[in-house]
C-alpha positions in Angstrom: 0.2 0.3 0.2 2.7 2.5 0.8 3.5 2.2 -3.1 0.1 3.1 -4.2 0.1 6.5 -5.3 -3.8 6.5 -5.6 -3.7 6.1 -1.5 -3.3 9.2 1.1 0.0 9.0 3.1 -2.0 9.3 6.5 -3.3 5.5 5.2 0.3 4.3 4.6 1.2 2.3 8.3 -2.4 1.0 8.5 -2.5 -2.7 7.8 -5.1 -4.4 6.3 -7.5 -2.0 8.0 -5.4 0.9 6.1 -6.2 -0.9 2.9 -10.1 -1.2 3.7 -10.5 2.5 4.8 -8.7 3.5 1.7 -11.4 1.5 -0.3 -14.5 2.1 1.7 -17.4 4.4 0.5 -17.0 6.9 2.7 -19.1 8.9 0.2 -22.1 6.9 1.4 -21.3 8.3 4.9 -21.7 11.5 6.7 -17.7 11.7 6.9 -17.7 12.2 2.8 -15.1 11.3 0.5 -11.6 10.7 2.2 -10.6 13.6 0.0 -13.0 15.9 1.5 -11.9 14.7 5.4 -10.6 17.5 7.4 -6.9 17.7 8.7 -8.2 16.7 12.4 -10.0 13.4 11.1 -6.8 12.5 8.9 -4.6 12.9 11.7 -6.6 10.9 14.3 -7.4 8.3 11.6 -3.8 7.6 11.1 -2.6 7.8 14.7 -5.5 4.9 15.0 -4.4 2.9 11.9 -0.9 2.5 12.7 -1.4 1.7 16.3 -0.8 -1.9 17.0 -2.7 -1.0 20.5 -6.8 -1.8 20.1 -8.4 1.5 18.8 -11.3 2.8 17.6 -12.2 6.7 16.6 -15.5 7.6 16.7 -16.3 11.1 14.8 -19.1 13.5 14.0 -22.0 13.4 16.2 -23.4 10.5 13.8 -20.3 8.5 15.9 -18.9 6.9 12.6 -16.5 4.4 13.2 -13.5 3.7 12.5 -10.3 0.9 13.7 -7.3 -0.3 13.5 -6.2 -4.1 13.0 -5.9 -5.0 16.5 -9.9 -3.9 17.6 -11.2 -6.5 15.2 -11.2 -9.1 17.6 -12.8 -7.1 19.7 -15.8 -6.9 17.3 -16.1 -11.0 17.0 -18.7 -12.1 14.7 -20.3 -8.7 14.8 -21.3 -7.5 11.3 -18.5 -5.2 9.3 -18.8 -1.8 11.7 -16.7 0.1 9.4 -18.5 3.3 8.8 -21.4 2.5 11.3 -22.5 4.6 14.2 -20.9 3.1 17.0 -23.8 3.4 19.1 -25.3 0.7 16.5 -22.3 -1.7 16.8 -22.2 -1.7 20.5 -26.6 -1.1 20.7 -26.6 -3.9 23.5 -24.5 -2.1 25.7 -25.2 1.2 24.9 -27.3 2.2 28.0 -23.7 1.6 30.0 -21.3 2.6 27.7 -23.1 5.6 26.2 -23.0 8.1 28.9 -19.1 6.9 28.8 -18.9 8.4 25.3 -21.3 11.4 26.0 -19.0 12.8 28.4 -15.8 12.1 26.1 -17.7 14.5 23.1 -18.0 16.9 26.3 -14.4 17.2 26.3 -14.1 14.5 29.5 -11.7 11.5 29.2 -13.1 8.3 31.2 -10.4 5.0 32.3 -12.4 2.1 33.4 -10.7 -1.2 34.3 -12.2 -4.6 34.1 -15.8 -3.3 33.4 -18.3 -5.8 32.9 -20.6 -5.6 29.5 -23.3 -8.1 28.3 -23.0 -8.4 24.9 -23.4 -9.6 21.7 -20.5 -11.0 19.2 -21.3 -14.8 18.4 -25.5 -14.7 18.0 -25.7 -14.8 21.8 -25.6 -13.2 25.1 -22.4 -13.4 26.9 -20.6 -11.7 29.8 -17.4 -9.9 28.7 -14.6 -7.6 30.3 -12.8 -4.7 29.4 -10.4 -2.0 30.5 -10.4 0.7 28.3 -10.2 5.0 27.9 -12.2 7.2 26.0 -10.9 9.8 24.9 -11.9 13.4 23.3 -10.5 14.4 19.9 -10.3 18.4 19.1 -10.3 19.7 15.5 -7.4 22.7 15.0 -10.1 25.3 17.2 -9.8 23.2 20.0 -13.6 22.0 19.3 -14.4 18.3 20.4 -15.4 16.4 17.0 -14.8 13.0 17.9 -13.2 10.4 20.2 -10.7 7.3 20.5 -11.6 4.7 21.6 -8.5 2.5 23.3 -9.5 -0.9 24.3 -8.1 -4.4 26.3 -10.4 -7.3 26.9 -9.7 -8.8 30.4 -12.3 -11.6 30.4 -9.9 -13.9 30.1 -8.0 -13.0 33.0 -11.1 -12.2 35.0 -12.3 -15.8 34.3 -9.1 -16.8 35.5 -8.7 -14.8 38.7 -12.2 -16.1 39.6 -11.5 -19.5 39.1 -8.3 -19.4 41.4 -10.2 -17.6 44.1 -13.0 -19.9 43.6 -10.2 -22.5 44.2 -8.9 -20.9 46.8 -12.5 -20.6 48.7 -13.3 -24.5 48.3 -9.5 -25.4 49.4 -10.2 -23.1 52.6 -13.6 -24.9 53.2 -11.8 -28.0 52.7 -9.4 -27.3 55.3 -12.0 -25.9 57.9 -13.6 -29.0 57.3 -10.7 -31.4 57.8 -9.7 -29.7 60.8 -13.4 -29.6 62.5 -13.3 -33.8 61.7 -10.1 -33.7 63.4 -11.8 -32.0 66.4 -14.2 -34.1 66.4 -12.2 -37.3 66.2 -10.6 -35.8 69.4 -14.0 -35.7 71.2 -14.5 -39.4 70.7 -13.0 -40.8 73.7 -14.9 -38.3 76.1 -18.5 -38.9 73.9 -17.8 -42.7 74.1 -17.7 -41.9 77.9 -20.3 -40.4 78.2 -22.2 -42.2 76.1 -21.5 -45.5 78.2 -22.5 -43.6 81.5 -26.2 -42.7 79.1 -26.7 -46.5 78.1 -25.6 -48.0 81.3 -28.3 -45.3 83.3 -31.1 -46.7 80.5 -30.1 -50.5 80.4 -30.0 -50.7 84.5 -33.5 -48.8 84.8 -35.1 -51.0 82.4 -33.4 -54.2 84.5 -34.8 -52.9 87.5 -38.3 -52.6 85.9 -38.3 -55.8 84.3 -37.4 -56.7 88.3 -39.9 -54.7 90.3 -42.7 -55.8 87.9 -42.0 -59.0 88.6 -41.5 -58.7 92.4 -44.6 -56.8 92.4 -43.5 -53.2 93.7 -45.5 -51.4 91.0 -45.0 -48.2 93.2 -41.4 -47.5 92.1 -41.9 -48.3 88.3 -41.9 -44.4 87.9 -38.5 -43.4 89.3 -36.9 -45.8 87.0 -38.7 -44.4 84.2 -37.7 -41.0 84.8 -34.3 -41.9 84.7 -34.1 -44.1 81.9 -36.2 -41.3 80.0 -33.4 -38.7 81.4 -30.7 -40.6 79.8 -32.1 -41.0 76.3 -32.7 -37.5 76.2 -29.4 -36.2 77.4 -28.0 -38.8 74.9 -30.3 -37.2 71.9 -28.5 -33.5 72.6 -25.6 -35.2 72.7 -25.8 -36.4 69.2 -27.8 -33.5 67.9 -24.7 -31.0 69.1 -22.2 -33.7 67.3 -23.7 -33.9 64.4 -24.6 -30.1 63.8 -21.1 -29.2 64.8 -19.2 -31.7 62.3 -21.3 -30.8 59.2 -19.8 -28.7 56.5 -21.4 -25.5 56.4 -21.3 -22.7 53.9 -19.8 -19.5 55.5 -22.8 -17.2 56.4 -21.9 -14.4 58.7 -24.6 -12.5 61.0 -25.1 -10.9 64.3 -24.1 -13.1 66.5 -23.7 -13.4 70.7 -20.5 -14.8 71.6 -21.7 -15.9 75.3 -24.5 -18.1 73.2 -22.3 -19.8 71.3 -20.3 -20.7 74.4 -23.3 -22.1 75.8 -24.3 -24.2 73.5 -20.7 -25.4 73.2 -20.1 -25.8 76.9 -20.9 -29.8 77.1 -18.9 -30.8 74.4 -15.9 -28.5 75.7 -16.4 -30.4 78.7 -16.5 -33.4 77.5 -13.3 -33.0 75.2 -11.1 -31.2 78.1 -12.3 -34.8 80.4 -12.5 -34.9 84.1 -9.3 -33.7 85.3 -9.8 -30.6 83.2 -11.8 -27.6 85.6 -13.4 -25.6 82.9 -14.3 -22.1 84.6 -16.4 -19.4 82.4 -16.7 -15.9 83.1 -18.9 -14.5 80.4 -20.0 -10.6 80.5 -23.7 -10.4 80.6 -24.8 -7.5 78.0 -22.4 -8.7 75.5 -22.6 -6.7 72.0 -22.9 -8.3 68.9 -20.5 -9.1 66.7 -21.0 -9.9 62.5 -19.6 -13.3 62.1 -19.9 -16.9 60.3 -20.7 -18.8 63.9 -19.8 -22.0 62.8 -16.5 -21.1 62.0 -16.2 -19.5 66.0 -17.6 -22.8 67.2 -14.7 -24.5 65.2 -12.3 -21.7 66.3 -13.8 -22.0 70.3 -13.1 -26.2 70.2 -9.7 -26.2 68.7 -8.5 -23.3 71.4 -10.1 -25.8 74.0 -8.2 -28.4 72.7 -4.8 -27.1 72.1 -5.5 -25.7 75.8 -6.2 -29.4 77.5 -2.9 -31.1 75.9 -0.8 -28.0 77.1 -2.0 -29.0 80.7 -1.0 -32.5 80.1 -5.2 -33.4 80.8 -5.0 -31.6 84.2 -5.7 -28.1 85.4 -7.7 -25.3 84.9 -9.6 -23.8 81.3 -10.9 -20.6 81.8 -13.4 -19.0 79.1 -13.7 -15.2 79.7 -15.9 -12.7 77.7 -16.1 -8.7 77.8 -16.5 -6.0 76.3 -13.9 -3.8 75.8 -12.6 -0.2 73.6 -9.5 -0.6 72.0 -8.0 2.8 71.9 -5.4 4.3 68.8 -2.3 3.2 70.8 -3.5 -0.6 71.1 -5.1 -0.6 67.6 -2.1 0.5 66.3 0.0 -2.1 67.4 -2.9 -4.8 66.3 -3.2 -3.4 63.1 -7.1 -2.6 63.9 -9.5 0.6 63.6 -9.7 1.9 67.1 -13.5 1.4 68.8 -15.4 -1.2 70.9 -14.6 -4.7 70.8 -16.3 -7.9 71.9 -12.9 -9.9 73.8 -12.9 -13.7 73.7 -10.2 -15.3 75.6 -9.3 -18.7 76.4 -6.8 -19.6 79.1 -5.0 -22.3 80.2 -2.2 -23.3 83.4 -0.5 -25.2 81.1 3.4 -25.5 79.8 3.2 -22.3 78.3 5.4 -21.8 74.6 8.7 -19.8 74.2 8.2 -16.5 72.5 10.1 -18.7 69.3 6.8 -20.8 68.9 4.6 -17.8 69.8 5.6 -16.2 66.6 5.4 -19.2 64.7 2.2 -20.8 66.4 -0.1 -19.2 63.3 1.8 -20.8 60.4 -0.2 -23.3 58.5 1.3 -27.0 59.1 3.3 -26.0 62.0 2.8 -27.9 65.1 4.9 -29.2 68.2 2.9 -32.3 68.2 3.7 -35.6 67.3 2.3 -36.2 63.5 -0.6 -38.5 64.9 -1.7 -36.0 66.9 -2.2 -32.5 65.0 -2.0 -31.4 61.2 -1.2 -27.9 62.6 -3.8 -26.4 60.5 -6.2 -25.4 63.7 -4.4 -22.1 64.9 -4.2 -21.3 61.3 -7.5 -21.4 60.5 -8.3 -19.8 63.7 -5.9 -16.8 63.1 -7.7 -16.6 59.2 -11.5 -16.6 60.5 -10.3 -13.6 63.1 -8.5 -11.6 60.8 -11.2 -12.2 58.0 -14.2 -11.4 60.8 -11.9 -7.7 60.9 -10.3 -8.3 64.2 -7.5 -9.6 66.0 -5.6 -12.5 67.6 -3.2 -11.8 70.9 -1.2 -14.3 72.5 0.6 -14.2 75.9 2.6 -17.2 77.3 5.6 -18.2 78.8 7.4 -21.5 79.4 6.0 -23.2 82.6 3.1 -19.8 83.3 0.2 -20.6 80.8 -1.1 -19.1 77.8 -4.0 -16.2 77.6 -5.3 -16.1 73.8 -7.7 -13.4 73.2 -9.7 -12.7 70.2 -10.9 -9.6 69.3 -14.1 -9.1 67.5 -15.3 -5.7 66.5 -18.5 -4.8 67.6 -21.9 -4.7 65.2 -23.8 -2.2 65.8 -26.4 -3.2 62.6 -29.2 -6.0 62.6 -29.9 -7.5 66.2 -29.6 -11.2 67.0 -31.6 -13.7 66.2 -33.8 -14.6 69.2 -33.7 -17.9 70.2 -36.5 -20.0 68.8 -39.3 -20.6 71.3 -40.0 -23.9 72.9 -43.4 -25.2 71.1 -46.6 -24.7 74.0 -47.5 -28.1 75.2 -50.8 -28.9 74.0 -53.3 -32.0 75.1 -53.0 -35.5 74.0 -53.8 -35.6 70.4 -57.3 -37.5 70.3 -57.9 -40.9 68.7 -58.6 -41.2 65.2 -61.8 -43.0 63.9 -61.8 -42.6 60.6 -59.7 -45.9 60.1 -56.9 -44.0 57.8 -53.5 -46.3 56.9 -50.1 -45.2 57.7 -47.5 -46.7 55.8 -43.9 -47.0 57.6 -40.8 -47.0 56.5 -38.4 -47.6 59.0 -35.3 -50.3 58.3 -34.3 -50.5 62.8 -36.6 -53.1 63.9 -36.8 -51.4 67.5 -37.9 -47.8 65.9 -40.2 -49.3 63.6 -42.0 -51.6 66.6 -42.3 -48.8 68.9 -43.7 -46.2 66.4 -46.0 -48.8 64.9 -47.3 -49.3 68.8 -48.1 -45.4 68.7 -49.5 -45.1 65.8 -52.0 -48.4 66.4 -52.9 -47.2 69.7 -53.9 -43.8 67.9 -56.3 -45.8 66.0 -54.1 -45.7 63.1 -54.0 -49.3 60.7 -50.0 -49.4 59.9 -48.3 -51.0 56.6 -44.6 -52.0 58.1 -41.7 -52.1 55.7 -38.0 -52.2 56.3 -36.8 -50.0 52.3 -37.8 -48.0 49.5 -38.7 -50.9 47.2 -41.0 -52.6 50.0 -42.7 -49.1 50.2 -43.2 -48.3 46.6 -44.7 -51.8 46.2 -47.3 -50.2 48.4 -47.7 -47.1 47.2 -48.1 -48.7 43.5 -51.1 -51.0 44.9 -54.8 -50.0 45.2 -54.7 -50.4 49.1 -55.6 -46.3 50.8 -52.9 -44.8 52.2 -53.0 -41.9 53.8 -49.7 -41.0 56.1 -46.5 -42.1 54.7 -43.9 -42.1 58.0 -40.5 -42.6 56.3 -37.1 -42.5 57.6 -34.7 -40.7 55.1 -31.8 -43.1 54.9 -33.6 -45.9 53.9 -31.5 -49.1 52.4 -31.6 -51.0 49.2 -30.6 -47.4 46.9 -34.0 -45.5 47.5 -33.8 -43.1 50.2 -36.8 -41.4 51.8 -37.1 -38.5 49.8 -36.9 -40.2 46.5 -40.2 -42.4 48.3 -42.1 -39.5 49.1 -41.0 -37.7 45.5 -43.1 -41.1 44.0 -45.6 -41.3 46.5 -46.9 -37.9 46.0 -47.0 -38.6 42.5 -48.7 -41.4 42.7 -50.8 -40.3 45.5 -51.3 -36.3 45.5 -53.0 -36.4 48.5 -50.8 -38.3 50.4 -49.3 -36.3 53.4 -45.5 -37.0 54.4 -43.8 -37.3 57.7 -40.0 -37.6 57.2 -38.0 -39.1 60.7 -34.0 -38.9 60.5 -31.7 -39.9 62.9 -28.9 -37.6 60.8 -29.9 -34.0 62.4 -31.9 -31.0 60.5 -28.2 -29.8 58.5 -28.0 -33.1 56.7 -26.4 -32.9 53.5 -26.9 -35.0 50.1 -29.0 -37.7 50.3 -30.0 -37.8 53.9 -31.2 -34.1 53.8 -34.6 -33.5 54.8 -37.0 -31.7 51.9 -37.5 -28.6 52.3 -40.9 -27.2 54.0 -41.7 -31.1 54.9 -42.5 -32.0 58.5 -39.0 -34.2 59.9 -39.1 -35.5 63.6 -35.4 -35.8 64.8 -34.5 -38.9 66.5 -34.3 -40.0 69.4 -37.8 -38.7 69.5 -40.6 -38.9 72.4 -44.1 -40.6 71.8 -45.3 -37.3 72.6 -43.8 -35.8 69.5 -44.5 -38.5 67.2 -48.2 -38.3 68.1 -48.7 -34.2 68.3 -46.7 -34.9 64.8 -49.3 -37.2 63.1 -51.8 -35.2 64.6 -50.7 -31.9 63.4 -50.3 -33.1 59.8 -53.6 -35.0 59.7 -56.3 -33.1 61.4 
């Protein structure tokens, strides 16, 4: 093109787009023939075409487009944009970029990084990101006559960064969960001890009941029944707490009362610490709320208590304190947090203490002074990350032979109020017996649970059909016999869980009611997860609970 005497000199370094500009029918556009272009337009066009950076010249009130070779990939498979209005080429994004172009034509340049736009380049809508600058172009008299759009697409980089961030988030969640399961493993010994005590109370009471009935000493039955029921209730509370703690939870920050979390965790902490460790609680009343993830706080608290127990060789005093503190500028400069109101959570032990060298490294990932079989070195690192991500600070005081204080500072939350604890259900009168001859299909694989549940339902007046797996339940549901209520365990054996049985059953019998029962807790996941909005009875349940739920469904 450089040797073509018919081509204007300002197109000489324009590459393929320079050739196209030279042969384009500009007379059919508001710009007119090339020979009539003003100097300002020719100079601006030459600058854009000779640049190796993606650029588009937008000229005149009609916003006529002229661009270089590097800008062509930005257009994708859009119809040819040369000589067309810029607002027509990018019509789908014009509500967002139009005001920016108007500012450029008013003489104000704009630079924007990683701007996300929904555009159409390949016959479909897509989200793309761009870093661009709209710069005004002036003529010889200083009047704005156009703008230059210099742009690079950052969609791939933004996507890669998001994928990397997602992978990091998933890794962090996996680390938190692995640390939580490590803590549950350390709880196992204490929990087994407590369960053996509870089972001894239940089995011993049942043996005494049998003996007293045989001896005719019926006036003593109520006392032994009360002991057995109390032990069963305590076992149920313990298993539900363990299930809730060990379950994977998505991060969810909300207003949290740290004292409430400590109160909920107290039994688990006592059991994990062991009988030789004295747990002391000193929690300020009227504690400010903090904006954190409560499940991460539970994990952090149990982790600190387990470390304190190990530091004391399983004997001594473990102390948990909370209080409101106001940190002045001097203290917050040391902690690298803002001055203001904070809630302090302190875990103290009277154990072996740590050297300054260990304190300096204690929050490093995978650093541990424990034997390999007793720790991964991740626990304190995750505690530190959790507190920092919550806008707080961790401060450690320790000396060899003098124990350790670990202080967690959480900023006071002044927004939404804390959720009040759920109100206990009001006591109701004993449900009336059924008189309509209604039928219940009971699907439960545990023989003892099935027998007791069926007996109660029969006492209420229902006809009860008993099955042990999903396939057997489905056979009854496919038959013509009347079924008014399905009482179904979520974790049925045989490849068809309770959710699937209920879904297929209600498709076959749209008017049938369903009550799920489960031993996995309300926060169970996967196939054992309860159906949203469906009635759910948690094991171990009392007979009154069963009757109340059934009556509420069937009345």
